[in-house]
N, C-alpha and C positions, 0 to 999 in steps of 0.2 A: 318461408315461401316454398311451395312445392312445384316441381316440374313434372308435367304430365305429357305422355306421348298420346297423340290423337290420330287415329287412323290405323294404318298397317303397323305391324310390330317392328320395333327398332331395338337394337341392342342396348341394354342398360335399363329398360323399362319393362316391368312385369307386374302382374297383380294389380295392386292399388295405384300404380303409377302409369297404367295404360288403359285407355278408353278406345273401344272399337270405332266409335263415332260420336257425334255431338250428343245424341240421345243417351249414350252410355256414360257421358261425363257426370251425370247425377249420381252414379254409383261410386265414383272415386273423388268427387269434389263437392263441397257444399255451396249452395247459392250465396253469392256475395263474397266467396273466398278469393283471395288474391293468388293467382296461379300463373305459371309460365307454361305455354303450350309448345310442344315440339311436334309439328304437324307433318305427317307423311303425306304430302300433297295438300293443297288448299281445301279447307272444309266447306265446300259448296254442296248444295242440295237442289233438287228440282222443286219449284214452287207449284201451286195449284194451276198456274197459268202456263205450266211447262217451260218455265224460264230457269236458268241456272242462277241461284242467289246464294249469298252467304247464309249459313245456317242461323236462324233466329235464336236457337238454343244457346248460342254463345253470349247473348245479352244477359243471361242470368249470372254471369261470372265477372269478377274484376280481373281482367287480363293484364298482367304486368308487362309481358312481352310475348312475342310469337317467333319461333324459328320455323321457317319453311324449308323442308328438305325432302330428299328421297333416299332410298337405301343405297343405291350405287351411283346416282347421278346428282349433279348440281341442280338447284332450283332453277326452273326456266325463267329468264328475265321477264317475259310477258306475263306469266302466271304471278310472279312476285309483284309486279307493278299493279296489276288488277286487284290483287289481294290487299295490298297496302291502301289503295284507294277505297276499297269497300269497307275496310275495318278501321279507317283512320279516326272516326269519331270515338270509337271504343278503345283503341290502342294505337299509340304512336311508335312503339318500339317493335318494329317488324324487321326481321333479318332473314335473308335468303342465303343459304350456304353455297359456296363455290365448289364444294365437293360433297359426294354422297355420305350420309351418316355412317354407313358401315365401313367407310374408308378412313375414318378418324379413330385414333387410338383412345383408350380410356382416359388418359391424362388430358388430351386435347378436348375431349367432350366435357370433362369436369371444368376445365378453364373457361370454356365457352359458356357453360351454364352459370358459372360464377359471375361472369360479366353480365349476362342478360338479366340475372336476378338482382343485380346492383342498380344503383341510381346513376352510374357513370354514363355520360353521354358518348364517350369515345374510349375504346379499349387501349390500354397501354401496351398490351402484348402484341407484337408484330405479327405473330402467326394467327392470332384471332382477327386482327385487322384484315389480313389476306383472306381468311376463311369467310368473313361476312362481306367481302367485296369493298372494303373501305380504301383499298389501294388501287387507284386508277391505273389500268395497263398503260395508258398513254403517258401518265406521269412517271411511271417506273421506267419506261423506255427513254423518255427525255432525260431522266436523271442518269440512267446508265450511259447514254451518249456523252453527257456533260462530264461524267467521271472518267470515261475512257479518254477523252481529250486531255483532261487534267493529268491523268496517269501518264500519257505519252509525253507531255511536257516535263513532268517530273523525271521520267526515265532519261529523256534527252539531256536534261540539265545535269543529271548525275554522271552521265557518260562523257559529257563534254567539259573541258576545263573552262570554257567560256560560254556561259548560258546564252541561249538564242534570244531570250527576252528577259528583261529585268522585272519580273512580276512577283509581287509579294504572294505569300500563301493565300491570304484572304481574297485577293483579286483573282488568282488562278481558280479558286474554288467558288467564286461568287455565283456563277450560273447554277451550279449544283445546289448551293445553299438556298438560292431563291426558289428553285423548284420544290425543294423539300419543305420550305416554309409555306408554300401554297397548298401542299398536300400533306396534312399532318400525319398520315399513316406512314410516311417515309422518314419522319423525324428520327426514329430509333436507328435507322440505317446510317444516318449521318452523324450520330452521336460521337463515334470514335474520331471522325474527321474533325468535328468542331473542337474536340479536346486536343487535337494535334496541330492546330493551325499555328500555334506559337512554337512548335517543336521544329527540329531540323528536318530537312527534306526526306531523308531515308525513313524516318518515323512516319511522316505524313504519307509518303508513298505506300507504306505498309497498310495504313488505315484505309486509304483509297482502294487498295487491292482487296481488302476484306469486304468493303462495302460492295464492290463489284461482284464478288463471289456470292453475296446474299441476293443481289438483284438477278443473278443468273439462275437461281434455284427455280 
């Protein structure tokens, strides 16, 4: 399956992998061909009634997925939602990037395209999750607060010969684990902590510290 840049030029797409507009798609893709579109801005055109509509030329192709992006900026939330609504009958896999295409290195672009050309409903790669907005800012903040509280408890317990509260590791981390369970994109952040729940407190504290470092990025 091929990935084609539609609209303005983006790094990594040249010649047969770039179409200036929807009319130009016929030059680089066959009708009925399954493709992934990396759109520099949503592909809207003016109708005969002077209304902005999704280009009807897109109906000629089997669109596996669409990435909506700009060169230097993230896809605008309003633009993304309108585009998802307008193209939902033809394509359900529509992703807006939280960073501009030119701000991604070649490795990250390749991993992004590997995900969107797959049949996977959810990316396992935490960086791709963040790039396509699968990690809720509110959930990240809530998890960070829960982990900071747990970290302080672990610190005080290690410094004091008499723990302030007799809490098991699983109880202490229960709020953070619940938040991550509700937000799948945060599961990878919690992987080390889950593996250290049965370990001693210094090991658990180290894993909590690492998770906090990831959330602060």
